[in-house]
Every structure is written in structure tokens, then in C-alpha cells.
N, C-alpha and C positions, 0 to 999 in steps of 0.2 A: 502494500500500500504506500502511496506516495506521503511524503512528511513535506510539512511546511518551515520556513525558515521566517521567523517574524522580526518586526523591528524593534531592536533593544531599547531600554529605557535608559537614558544618557542620563542619569541623576534623578534626585528625588522630585524635583520642582518640573521636570520637563514631561510633557504630554504630549508632545508630537515632534518629529524630526524631519530633515528634506534630505532627499536622495541625491547626493552629490553626482556621481558617476558610478555607473554600472562597468565591473573588471570583467565580469562573465557574461557569456551568451545562452540563451537556449539552445540543448543540444551540447554544452560541455559537460564533461565529466569533472566532478569535484569530490575533494575528500573532506573530512573533518577539519576545521583550520583553516581551510583556503579563504583567502580572501575575495566575498562576492561583489561588495560596493563599497563605497565610501558615503557617508551620512555627515548631516551637520545638526546643530542646534543653534539657536541665536548666540552662543557664545563661542562654539568649539566644534572642532572636526575630527570624525573617528573613521574607524574599518568596521565593516560588519564581518566576521568570518563566519562560515557555514557550519552549521549543528548537524547535517547531515551528510551522507556519504550517498554517491550516485549521480545520475543525469539531472541536469535543470531542464524540467518537463514544462514550465512556465515562469514567466515574470509578471507580476501583477500592477507594477509602477514603475514609471519611466524617472527618467533623470529630472531633475528639479521638482519631482511630485512632493508634496507635504505628507505625511503618512503618520497616522498615530500609533503611538508606544504599543508594543503587542500583537500589531496588526499583520496578516500573513503577507509579505512580500514577494516570496516564489515558492514553488513546489518543486521538491527535488525528489527522485526515486528511480524505478527501473523504466527502461524505453516503453511506452504504450500505456503505463497505467493511468487510473483515470483520477484525478484531480480535482474535479468538480465542486466538490464539499469544501475544498479549501480556498476558493476564489472569494475574497472578501466582498462587502457589499459596494457595488458602485466602481470596481476595478474590472480589467479586462486581461484576461491572460494573453499577452504579448511581450515580445522582447522589444526594448528600447532600441535594439540594433536592426531589428526587422525594417526591411525597405517598404518606405510608405507608399500607400496608394494613389495612383495619379490623380492631380486636383483635377476639378471641373474645369479650370481655365485651360489645361493641358489637354484635355480630352477633347476640346472643339477646338479646332485650328483657328475659327474665327474669334475665339476668345482669348488667344495669346497674347501675351502681354506685348505692350507698346507704349514708346515714350511719347512719340508727337505724330500729327498727322503725316508729316514726311520724314525719310531717312535723313540724315547727314549727306548724303549725297543728291540729295533733291527728287529721289524716288518717292512715289507716292507709299504711304504704309498702308497697306491692304492686304487682307488673308487669300491665302492661294485659292479659295473657293470662289470669292468675290472678283478677283482677277479673272480667271478662266471664263465666269459668266459675262465679264465685260469684254473680253474680247469676241465671244460669239456673237454677243449683242451689238457689238460694233460700236460701243458707246466708250466716252473717256472719264474712266472712274475718278479723274481728279475733281470732277464737278460734282460728285456724290457727298452727301452731308454725312461725316462720319458719327456713329452712334455706337462702334465697339470700344472696347477697354482703351482708354488713353488715347483717345481719338483715330484710333483705326478703323479704314473702312471695311465692312464684313457685307455679305451677300444681300442682305435685305436692305442694305443701302443702296446698291447697284439697281436691284428691282424697283427701288422707288425711284432711283434717277430715270429708270424705262420708262417708267408710268407717267411722271411728270414732265421728262422731256429735257433737253440741255439748255441751259440758260443762255440768254443772249449775249452774245460777245459786247463789251464795253467800248467805248469810241477810243480812238486812241489818245493817250495825253500826251502834251509835250514833255520829252525827255529832260529830267530835272538833271542838274548838274551831278555827277558822280561824285558822292562825300569819300572823303578817305577811309579804308577799311580799319575798322579798328583790330588793335591785336587781339589774337585768340585768347581766352582768360582759362587759364589750366584748371579743370577739375580738382574739386578740394579732394584731399586724400584724408579717410578718416576710418575710423572703425567703431560700433555700437558694442558694448559690453554691458550684459545685465548684470544687476547686481546680485552678490551672494548670498546665502542666507543671513551670515552675519552683518554683512552690509546693510541689508535690507532692516534687522534689528537695531544697528546703529543711527540709519536713519531716522526711523520711527521714532525711537526713545530721545534721540535730540530734536526734533520736530515737536513732540510732547512737552519737553521740558523746556522748550523758549513760548510755547504756546500757552502752557498750564500754570506759569510761575511767573512771579512779578521779581525778576532778576537784576542784580546789581551788582557792581563790580568795583570793589576799592582796591588801589595800587599803593603799595609800600616798598620801603625797602631798608636794609641792614647792612652794617659793617662785617662783611663775613671774614675779617683777619683771623678770629680766633676759631673758627671750624676748619678755616685752608690750614693754619698749624698745627692743629689737632690732626687732621687728615694725613700731613707731613710725619706726624709721630707715628701715625698707625703705618702709613707705609712702611717706614724705616723698621718698625717691628715685626713686618713681614706674617708668614702664616695666614690662619683665618681673619687675625686684626687689621693684616695686612689690605683685605679685599673692601673694607668700609670706608664708603664713598660719604659726598658732601650730601647726595641725596638721603642715604641713612640717616645722617644726621638729623635732616630737616624730619624726615619721618618720626623719629624717637622723639623729637621736640614737641612734634605736632600731637603725638601719642599721650604727652604729659599736660600739654596745657590745654589741649580741648575739653577736658572734664571739667574744667573751669568755667565751662560756656556752654551749658546743657542743649539748649536750642540751635548750637552748631552740630553737636553730636546727635542728631535727631533725624526722622523720617517723618514726612508728611502722610498721615493716615487717609484725611480727607481735608477739606476747607477749613475746617474747625479744630483738627485734632492733628498733634505731634505725639509721637512717639520718642520719648528720651531713652536711650541706653545708657546703662551703668556701667559698660567698658567701650572702649573704642575700637570698632571694627573697621579697619583702617582698608578703604581701597587704594588701588594703585594702578594708575593708568599704566597700560602697556602697549606699544607699538607691536604688530604682528604683521604676518604677510596677509593674513587674512581679514586685518583690521585692528581697530582698538578694542583691548579687552581691560576690565577692571578686576583683577583675584583680589583676595580680601584676607589681610592679616588678622585674623580673629583676636580679640583680647589684647591687642598691640600696647596696651598700657601696663599690662603684666609683665612685659618681654623685655629683655636689654637689649643693648646697642645691637650687640654681636648677633643676638638671635633674631632682630630685625634684619637686619644684613644677611645673615644666611637665607631666612625665609623669602626677602622678598625676590631673591635672585633664583632659588627653587621655583618660585610661582611663575615667574617670567619665563623660564627655559620653559615650563609646561605650557603655558598659554602660546609660546611661539610656537612649540613643537606640534600644539593641536593635542595633547594627551590630558589637558588640564580636565578636571571634573567640575561641570557646570556649578556643583554645590559650594565649589569655591569661589565662582564669579557672580555671588549673590550675598544679600547678608549684610552689606556695608553699611555703615553709619556715617561714614565722611571719607571723601577722595581726595588724593592728592596726585596732580598731573605736572609732570617735571619736563619742562622744555628747555632746561637751562644749557644741555650740549648745544641746541640746534642754534645758541647765540640769539634766542628771544629775549628782547629787555623787558615788555610787559605785554600781556595778551589778556583775552575774556575767555576764561575755561568756562564752559556749560555744564550747568549742575546734573549730575547722575540720578535721576528720579529714582526712587522717592524721597532722596538726600536733600537735606537743607543748604547745604553748600557744600563748595569745594575750593581747594587751595591751587594756585598755579605757581610754579617755582621757576623763577627766569633765570637767566645767565647773569654772569659777574662784568660788571662794568667800573672802570675806573673813574671816580668823581673826586670832587675838590670838598675841603670844608675849613674853617678856620681852627686852629689850636693855638693858644696862647699866642695870639696874634699873628700868628702864620698860616699860610695856605698848604695844606699839605692835602694827597692823594691818598684815598682810601679804596679797597675793593668792595663795592656796593651789590648786593644781591638783591633781585626784585622778588615780590610776593605779590600775587594778585588774588584776592579773595573774592568769588563770587557767593553771593547769597540770596534766598528766598526771603523778600521782604514782607511776605506774608507772616512769617516765622520770628525772624530776626530784624531788629532795628539796626539802623547805621551806627551807632553807639556802641552796643556791645559786639559788632562784628569788626569794628576799628580797634577795640580794645584787645580782641584776640589777637589780631594780626601783631600789635603794638609789643603784646607781650610775649608772642611766639619770637619776634625780631630780637628783642632784649635778653631773651633765653639763649638764642643762638648766638648773641655776642660773648656772654660768658657761657661758654657750653659746658666747659669742665666742671662748673657750679652746678649744672644742671643735672650731670650724671652723677654728682654726689649726694642728690637728694633723695 
């Protein structure tokens, strides 16, 4: 009896997955563990391995189809076995690699695709049947009124011309001076690329964020000299400590200072309710080949600087490889997006719903200030906080970034607390 392979459930909160690409076809022999197809959630991409051995008898969903978890995706068994009882409702037992049936436009010569009434060489754009009829009837098909697709003359147009007769020739007009021919405009070269499942999720989330929140961004900066000096000490120490970055230090400081501002460490439940978290579940924006992902460091306020440094690197690598669990891509109470390495001096990060705020970390620039009557340079790092004004007012939002900057300016003291 044929057996079904189902769509896996990739995480507790995932209800459906998008089929990325089939790697096997109907008729292929497979073994348990062979990769049948790729699939993705709105967060990550995975590979589905066969749970059965035999021939692929039928494939029920095509590339790009969204399939509920635990739904039969294909049937595997011995050649000729029945699989009708395995076909899920609304699906068709077919292969995404099967040759498509000819379209109606291709089946009828007169409905073939055409661009304009005339070809580039000036010849009439006409179907073969219409041309044959015009030649037999002795009429000039160029006078027919085209009704075919994209201005093409088809058989009924020639027949109407035969019934109504040829139009009277126009009186010759005085030849106008010939204008200089304009240079040919080269055709634009481009390609249309459809959004992946992850890109669609990002687009939907960002649009909902901007449309559904009263977002405002405050820009601040602080003297990054202390964290630069500490970074040099860590690098000189080597080992795991040597991998601690300036970004890790910002994450550590955020995890400590954020608890003093509960409305920033929160989620909007509805227009009148926010959920304040007892611990900081710190989302970290990560750029991946599939798009932006935000893995979460849970209970970051209870972890040391070294633990945060190690965990963020592990999460980022899992996100980039596509192997991260969707459960680690949700549940955040606050997000940090670091564009400092790209040279950005300030930007407006978009809040990750349903959170109430997001911190943008910018690059370091040399600025001047007066010290004891003298002008001196100092390394200034920018911090851009976007917050939902429905939940947070400007004063506490500004106080948070100010306290964060002062703590980073005296980072070793923050470590001692």
C-alpha cells in the first residue's frame, strides 16, 4: 500500500510552510532519508527527508504552494499502487516537473501572442489562416481592423473586410519635409523576481508596523572610547574573550538598562494594553542570504557578556545557514539592529511588531568637543531609538538612550554591577 510523506511542523507556532523547490520527480526511486524538497516558513528554510522507501507515485503540491503542517505532500510506494485515499482535499496528484498542457492561446493559431499590428520589418501582423483567406479573396489584409490579441489580424477581421469592402484611398497629401530619424532607443534589460516566503513575511511585517504604530525616532550619540579600549583588551587576551565585539557590549548594556524602562521592554497586545516582560528577551537583527531575521537571546539580563557574545554568534550562524528553529525567531521583547559596520551614521529602524521599540546602532565617527578650553577629537557612536508613541512618551525614551550611552562610556563600571 502506498504511503504518504507529510509537511513537517517546523516549530511550535508554525501552522503552514511554503514549498521551495522539489528535488525529486514522479517516478524517481527514493530511500528513507533522501531529500525530497525544500520548504520554508516565514523565518527559515529547511529540507524535507523522505520517511518512506519506494517510487514517488504522485506529488500533490507544486513549488511555491503553501501547505498546512501534517498535510500529505506526496505518495510513495510500489509502481501501480493506488494512492487515491492519500490525496488531500483540493490538491491534484501531479508533478511540478510535468509538462504543462498547451494554453488556449497556443492551441489556436489566430490567438498567438503579438506585440503590434505590424512587425518590425513593416509586414502586417496577421495569423496564418487570416493571411490564406485574404490571398484567396484577393483583399489587402492591411486594411482590416484587427481584433486579435495585441492588435493582430485574425480570420474574422478579414471576413469583415470582405463584407464591408476596401476603404476608399485618401487623397495624396503634400509631402512634409522628412525629419531626421531619432536614434534607436535600446530596450531595457531587467528581470522580474518574485518574493520568497521570507521576503513576503518581512514585507508584510514592516508594512503592518508602519501602518499600525505611531513611530518616532530619537537620535543620540556617546563617546565610544571606553568600549574601544575594552575591545582592545579582550582582543589581546585571546580565546573566547577575544571574540567579544563592540556590538556585544551594546547588547550587554541594553540588557541591563532596559529593565529600568518597562514600557520599552514590552509588547503591544492591542490598542489599549501592553505586556511588560520581567526579563529582557533580546532580539538581534541578522542579515542572511534569505533576508533579515531576528533571533532572540532569551533572558539576556541574566547572562554575562561572554555568554551573550557566544550566543549571538551561534544564533546568527544558524540563521544564515537556514537551520535555526522558528521558535528562536519569536518571543522578543526588544530588538537591536546594528548597522555600524556599514558606515551608517544614523538611521530610522522599523519596530518589529508587536514590540514597542527598537534600537539602531550606528557607526563611529570622529567629532570635536571642548575639554578644559581646548578642542579635542573623540570617537562618537550613534544610537537611534524608534519607539511606539502609543506606549512610550519621548521623555522616558530619551532617558533610556541617555542612560545607555553613559553606561557604555563607563563600561567597566557597568560590568562590576
